[in-house]
N, C-alpha and C positions, 0 to 999 in steps of 0.2 A: 529492583532496578536501582542502579547507582543514583544517589541523591544529587550528584553533580550534573545529571542529564535533565535538560529542560525540553518541553514540547511546546511549540508555538505555531500560529498560522505562518505558513511559508511565505517569504517575501520574494518579490521578483529578483532582487539582487542575489538571492541564494540559488537561482536556477543553474548557475555554472557549477557550483559545488554538488548539487543534486545530480546533474548530468554526469559528473565524474563518478559518483556513487552508482549511477545506472550502468556505466561501463564496467565497473567492478562486479555488479550483481546480475546483469542480464545479457543474454546473447544478442538481444535486439534492443540496445539502449536508446532512450529518447534523447534528442538533441536539446541543447540550451534553448533553441528557438521553439521547439515543440513544448517544452516545459513552460516557457514564458507565455506562450499563447494559451496554454491550459490555465495558468494562473489568472489570466485576464477574463476567462470565461465565468460569467456570474453563477453558473450552475456547478462550478468546480469548487472543491474544498480540499485544500492541501495543508498538511501539518508536517513540520520538520522536528526532528529530535537533534539536539545539540549537546555536545560535551566539550568542555574546554575550548569553546569558540569554534568548534568544527562540527559540520553536519555529519551525523553518524547514522541517520535513518530518516525515512519519510513515508507518508501514506498519501495517496491521491485518489480522489473520487469525483464522480459526476452524479448529480441528483436531478430528478424530475418529480415534481410534486412531493409525494411521500415515499418515493422509492429511490434507492441509491445503488451505484455500482462502484465497487472498489476496483480501481484500475491498476494501481501499483502499490506495493509495499516493499520497502527494501531496508535492510540494516547492514551496515559495514560488517564484512565477515569477521573482523577482529573484535567486534562488539557484540556478536551474537551470543545467545544463551544467557542473557542477563535481564530478560524481561522487557527489552525495548520494543519489540514487535507487539507484545501484549499491551504495553503502555500506549503505543500509538493507536491501536484499535480501540482501547477504552476511551482515550481522549477524543477520538473521532465520534464515538457513540454519545459521549457527553455533550459535545459541541453541535451535534446534529440530532437532537432529541425528537425533532419533528419527523424524522425518517422512520418509517415503520417496517420496511423491507430492505434488506441489503443483499446484493448479489455479487458474485465474483467467479472468475475462472482461475484455475491454478493447474500447473503442470502436474500430471498424475505422479511423476517421479519425485516431486518436491515434497517429501514426507515431512520435513520440518514445518513448511508452510501449512500443509494439510492439518498437522497437529495443532498449530496455532489457531487456525480457523475453527476447528472442532472445539477446542478449549474456549474459544470466544463465543460459541453458541451456533455456529454454522452447521448445516446438515447437507449431505450430498443429495442433489436433485437428479443429475444425470451426467453422462459423459458426452463430450463433443469430440468426435473422431478427427484426428489429424488437425486439430485446431492450431497448434503451435508449429513453428518452423525453426530451423537452426538449433537443434534437430527437430524433425517432425515428431510430434507427440500428441497424444490425446489430452484434453483438458477435462478436469472435473468441474462441473458447474455446481456451486454451493450457494446456499441461501440461509439467511437468518431473519426471523420475524420477531418484532417486539410486540 
């Protein structure tokens, strides 16, 4: 990963930039309002990756007791394949060392994300039929235990 990239807890005033990243990366982007509400949730943990003052990636989670769900991870398409996604996952694990089980869903066709999760220690549990819309697609449910 480029040494000019920093990862930090996401700030509420970064929700607009993250929402713009959402629009670039997802067919069902979260709004600034949704992101701001999530940041206010005491069970949410969001990290942002920044380069040259610009948000280029982020990861968002919810945790309950010692279990967490990765809700979103996104990296600007122009910044992909540089280890930023891996760095976000590793930073999340470092900052949430009390979490013993991580879960996530990923589009079956998102091979880059599936590879990232496998490389990070996640294993396939099952498929969820027609979980995603726009377009309709199955999700892979993956889990990692510490």
